[in-house]
C-alpha positions as CSV (number, residue, x, y, z in Angstrom):
1,M,72.3,150.4,87.2
2,L,69.9,149.7,90.1
3,S,72.8,149.8,92.5
4,R,73.9,153.2,91.2
5,V,70.4,154.7,91.6
6,I,70.1,153.3,95.2
7,R,73.5,154.7,96.2
8,R,72.9,158.1,94.6
9,T,69.4,158.3,96.2
10,H,70.9,157.3,99.6
11,M,73.5,160.1,99.3
12,F,71.2,162.9,98.0
13,L,68.5,162.2,100.6
14,A,71.2,162.4,103.3
15,L,72.3,165.8,102.0
16,F,68.8,167.2,101.7
17,F,67.6,166.0,105.1
18,F,70.9,166.9,106.9
19,P,69.2,169.8,108.9
20,W,66.3,167.6,110.1
21,I,68.4,164.7,111.1
22,S,71.0,167.0,112.8
23,M,68.1,168.8,114.7
24,Y,66.7,165.5,115.9
25,A,70.1,164.2,117.0
26,V,71.1,167.4,118.9
27,S,67.6,167.9,120.4
28,T,67.5,164.3,121.7
29,L,70.9,164.8,123.3
30,A,69.6,167.9,125.0
31,M,66.5,166.0,126.2
32,N,68.7,163.1,127.4
33,H,70.8,165.5,129.5
34,R,68.2,167.8,131.0
35,A,69.9,167.8,134.4
36,V,72.9,169.7,132.9
37,F,70.6,172.5,131.7
38,A,68.6,172.5,135.0
39,R,71.9,173.1,136.9
40,H,72.6,176.1,134.7
41,Y,69.1,177.6,134.3
42,G,67.3,176.2,137.4
43,E,64.3,173.8,137.7
44,G,60.8,174.5,136.4
45,P,59.3,175.9,133.2
46,V,61.0,178.5,131.2
47,P,59.8,182.0,132.4
48,F,58.2,184.6,130.2
49,E,59.4,188.2,130.1
50,L,57.2,191.3,129.4
51,E,57.7,192.4,125.8
52,R,55.0,195.0,125.6
53,E,51.6,196.1,127.0
54,I,49.0,197.7,124.8
55,R,45.4,198.7,124.9
56,Y,43.3,196.5,122.6
57,D,40.2,198.3,121.4
58,G,39.0,195.6,119.0
59,T,35.5,194.2,119.4
60,F,34.5,190.5,119.2
61,P,31.3,189.2,117.7
62,E,28.6,188.4,120.2
63,H,28.9,184.8,121.5
64,A,32.3,184.4,119.7
65,E,34.1,181.2,120.4
66,L,37.3,181.3,122.3
67,R,39.3,180.1,119.3
68,A,37.9,183.0,117.1
69,I,38.8,185.5,119.8
70,S,42.4,184.2,120.1
71,Q,42.9,184.3,116.4
72,Q,41.6,187.9,116.3
73,L,43.9,188.9,119.1
74,L,46.9,187.3,117.4
75,A,46.2,188.8,114.0
76,G,45.7,192.2,115.6
77,V,49.3,192.2,116.9
78,G,50.9,190.4,113.9
79,L,51.4,187.1,115.6
80,D,48.9,184.8,113.9
81,G,49.9,181.2,113.9
82,A,49.6,177.9,115.9
83,H,48.5,178.5,119.4
84,S,46.5,177.3,122.4
85,V,44.0,179.4,124.3
86,S,42.2,179.3,127.7
87,R,39.9,181.5,129.7
88,R,40.4,182.1,133.4
89,D,37.5,182.3,135.9
90,D,37.7,186.1,135.9
91,G,37.3,186.2,132.2
92,T,40.9,186.9,131.3
93,I,41.9,185.2,128.1
94,V,45.4,183.6,127.8
95,V,46.8,182.7,124.4
96,T,50.1,180.8,124.0
97,R,51.6,181.4,120.6
98,N,53.7,178.3,119.8
99,G,56.6,179.9,118.0
100,L,59.6,177.7,117.5
101,L,62.2,180.4,118.3
102,S,60.3,182.7,120.5
103,P,57.0,181.4,122.0
104,R,54.8,184.2,123.3
105,R,52.0,184.5,125.8
106,L,49.2,187.0,125.3
107,T,47.0,187.9,128.3
108,Y,43.9,189.9,127.5
109,A,41.8,191.4,130.3
110,P,38.4,192.4,128.9
111,A,37.6,194.6,131.9
112,T,40.5,196.9,131.3
113,R,41.0,196.1,127.6
114,T,44.7,195.6,128.3
115,L,46.8,193.1,126.4
116,L,50.1,191.9,127.8
117,I,52.5,190.3,125.4
118,E,55.3,188.3,127.0
119,R,58.1,186.4,125.3
120,M,59.6,183.2,126.6
121,Q,63.2,183.5,127.6
122,R,65.6,182.1,125.0
123,R,67.2,178.9,126.1
124,P,68.9,176.5,123.6
125,N,67.7,173.3,125.2
126,A,64.0,174.6,125.3
127,M,64.2,175.6,121.6
128,L,65.6,172.2,120.6
129,E,62.9,170.4,122.5
130,R,60.2,172.6,120.7
131,F,61.7,171.6,117.4
132,H,61.7,167.9,118.4
133,R,58.1,167.9,119.6
134,R,56.6,170.2,116.9
135,R,53.4,168.8,115.4
136,G,51.6,170.4,112.5
137,Y,48.7,168.6,111.0
138,A,46.1,169.6,113.7
139,T,46.8,173.3,113.8
140,G,45.1,174.4,110.6
141,Y,48.0,176.5,109.5
142,A,49.8,175.9,106.2
143,L,53.3,176.3,107.4
144,D,52.7,173.8,110.3
145,T,51.3,171.3,107.8
146,M,54.3,171.8,105.6
147,W,56.6,171.1,108.6
148,A,54.6,168.0,109.4
149,V,54.9,166.8,105.8
150,S,58.7,167.4,105.9
151,V,59.0,165.4,109.1
152,D,57.1,162.5,107.5
153,L,59.4,162.6,104.5
154,A,62.4,162.5,106.8
155,I,61.0,159.4,108.4
156,V,60.5,157.8,105.0
157,A,64.1,158.8,104.2
158,M,65.4,157.1,107.4
159,V,63.6,153.9,106.5
160,F,65.1,154.1,103.0
161,W,68.6,154.6,104.5
162,V,68.2,151.4,106.5
163,A,67.0,149.4,103.5
164,S,69.5,150.9,101.1
165,G,72.3,150.4,103.7
166,L,71.5,146.7,103.9
167,W,71.5,146.6,100.1
168,M,74.9,148.3,99.8
169,W,76.4,146.1,102.5
170,W,75.2,142.9,100.8
171,E,76.6,144.1,97.5
172,M,80.1,144.4,99.0
173,A,81.1,140.8,99.4
174,A,84.4,141.7,101.2
175,T,82.5,143.3,104.1
176,R,79.7,140.8,104.5
177,R,81.2,139.0,107.5
178,L,82.1,142.2,109.4
179,G,78.8,143.7,108.5
180,A,76.9,140.7,109.7
181,G,78.7,141.0,113.0
182,A,77.8,144.7,113.3
183,L,74.1,143.9,112.4
184,A,73.9,141.1,114.9
185,A,75.5,143.2,117.7
186,G,73.1,146.0,117.0
187,I,70.0,143.8,117.0
188,G,71.3,142.0,120.2
189,L,71.9,145.2,122.1
190,F,68.5,146.6,121.1
191,A,66.8,143.3,122.1
192,L,68.6,143.4,125.4
193,F,67.2,146.9,126.1
194,L,63.7,145.9,125.1
195,A,63.8,142.9,127.4
196,T,65.4,144.6,130.4
197,L,64.4,148.3,130.5
């Protein structure tokens, strides 16, 4: 009975977390072969392209913190979400909206009340890296927190797959010797990398 539960859990977790594991596998491949994409797209950061330019007539509370200003700007153009913000020496406020598919940069010049909205060029390798590196607990946004929780659950599932795989291997007496060889080879290669890299 226990064996049946472990096997079914192993299988259904694999089916449920298929998108997460596939994304981590493909994104790691893209990160491992950055030179291929650099030859195609060129070196340097992914450029932004002008999406629209508008006049922003909103007002900010006196002595408003930079974070409050950025949230108001983003909400005003329907882009509220995880972001970073900075202020240049001339007072210009730059907000980077950390979208997974289409990150945007908002540049607000208080002197002219103009707001430039630029979208990052779409490149598959850059998008995959954003997925891979996405963090969520610190942003304060519910969807980012849900993403972070799903990643934690995927990690727990991977640990379970290792443990349940060992369990299933040990249960199959006919494969114990071959399985032991595969396990020893994997541990040996990993140890070699740890000692020499």
